[in-house]
N, C-alpha and C positions, 0 to 999 in steps of 0.2 A: 509466433503472437508477437507483432511487434508496435508497439507504441510510439506514437509524435507527432509532433501540430502540437503540444503543450503548449496554453498562453491560460492566463489570468482566467479562469471561470468554463476550460474546457481541453479536454485532451481524445484521443485519435484511439481509433485499438483497430491493428488492420482496415487503417482508413473510416472504420465509421465513426462519429463521436459521439464524443457520452459532453453533456454540462450540470453534473450532478456528481459527486464523489463517488467512486469506486473501489470498485475491490478485481482486481484481475486473479485469476485461481488459474494452477497447474495446469489442468484440466480443460483453461481454455475457453473458461465460462466468467461470463463478467456481471456483477451482480452490486448493486448501490452497498453502499457503505455508511452507512448513520450511524452517528457512534451518541451515549448517554447524551456526556455532558459537553459537544461540540469541542470543541477545543481543547478535549481532552481523551489517550488514548487511553481507554484499562481496562483489565481484560475480558471483561464480556463484549469488549467492541471488535477483540482476534478471533470470537466462537467459528464461526464462519471458514476462514483463512486455517485457523484450528483444523479446522476437521478434515480440509485436505488430505495436510500429513504435509507440510510444505518442510525441506532443508533454511531455507529463507525466506523473512519477513521482510521488504521492505515498501517503508511509510513514509507518505512523501505527506511534510507538513505543510504543504500552501505553499504559496506561492510569495512568502517574506516570512516561510517558516515560523509561522505561530502554534500551530499545535503542539503540544507538548506530549508526548510519546510518558507515562504514568514509572514510578521508582513498580508495581505491582503486575505491568502490565511486563516488563520488561524479563522482572522475574520471574512473571509465568513463562516466558519464551526461554531463557537461557536453563531454565529446569529441564523445560523438555529436549533441551540440548540445542535447538532453533535458532541460529546468528540471525538478527537484526543489524541492517541498517534504517535511519532515520533522516536522510535529508529532505530539504527545499525542496517538492514539485520538480523541478526538469531534472537537478540532479538526479531523483529518484526514479522517473523514469528512461535519462538514461543507465543508469544504474541494472534497474530490469531488461532490456535490451539488451546488455553485457553481461548479468548472471544468468538469465535464463536460458538460455541454449544448454548453459550448465548442471544447472542444481536445479529440482522444486523449488519454483519460485512463487511469490505471493506478490503483490500489489498493490496498497489498501492508498488507493489517494486522495487528499485533500486538493479539490481545483483551486477555492480562492484563497484569500488570508496570505 
């Protein structure tokens, strides 16, 4: 699975374009990613990703990095022994491409802001 062509508001997953925030799960599923509080990632916003039993969660915090991963969400991941990378979305796309062949990784991507 490869992420590519990220630009403000869109990204491609294996050549298929997406224009809404998405979750890319280790099994290759791509799902919409809706957050309860928009620009804040809360523990409940991680439920689908956690159900996929990842080793690594990569959160794309937006074009300008406006999305905040709350302390509670960070703590939940740490409690479960799951590594977290929270990066601007362009960097998150690159990180997913680098790490997903080596680890069970999820990419949670905010495509705007």
